[in-house]
Residue, then its C-alpha position, 0 to 999 in steps of 0.5 A: m415518967s413514961r411516954y406510954r399512951a394507952p391505945s385509944e378506943p376503937k372507932s365504930a366500923y359503921i359508915t353511911q353510903e354517902g360517907a363511904q363515897a366521900l372517903l373514896a373520893e378523897l382517896k382517889f384525889l390524893w392518889k391520882e391528883k395531889r400525890p403526882a403533883v407533889t411528886e413532880t414538885v419534889r422532882e423539880a426541887a431535887a434537880q436544883g442541886d443541894r437538897s439540905e438547904n432546899a426548902e421546896y424539896i424538904y417541904g415537898k417530902k414532908q407533904l408526900r409523907e403526910i399524903d402517904r399517911r392519909v392514903r394508908y389510913l383511908e385504905k385501912r379504914l375503908d377495908v374495916c368499915t361496914v357501909v350501911d346502905r339500907h334504912p332499918a325495918d323499924q323507922t319509928k326508933v333512932f338507929f344509925g343514919a337517922w335524922v333526929t330533931l330534939e326540942d329542949e325546955d325552951g322549945t328550941l329545935k336542933e336537928y342531928r344525924i347519927v353517922g360514923p366517926d369518919e364522917l363528922d367533917h361533912d356537916a356540922r349537924y352530924i354526930s358520931i355514933d360513938s358520942p354520948v349524945a348519940r348513945a343516949l338517943l339510940k332506940k328512942q322514939e318520938g316523944d321520949e325524953v332524953m337526958i344528955r350530959l353536956a359540959a355545962g351539966e345535964k340537959s333534958y330534950v324531947v325527941d320531936a321527930i325521927e326521919y330516915r332520908t335517902i341522900t343522893v350523891 
């Protein structure tokens, strides 16, 4: 049995302007505030002497590795991402950045926004453009019926509204 794991499918390289600003803010926080604070803690712990049994030192070094890993990821990701800062010409169809309101058979309305895969933790209503739901919604118009595969089976929705909002950050 091998430990080989096939590489994951590459993520879409699109990101909204708000998402890019959030990632830049996280990068700035990690590099300018958190990393210097943890470095100072590690320096003080190292000055106490024996490092092999110094939990503060060991934990601090682990924290620095995690911060450095996240900083490297953010820098690389921001380099390859394409910031979508304009609305599409045809705003009657679902494209990247759209707020889509769906209505199920029971008349329940759900609102989602199609965003890049790096923005999902900003809002529970955000769905990745790589998700099956977003793929099914792309290029649909108001009134179109959409069959979406869920864990419980397929479910039918009707596109109730499509909106492109300008969000100021």
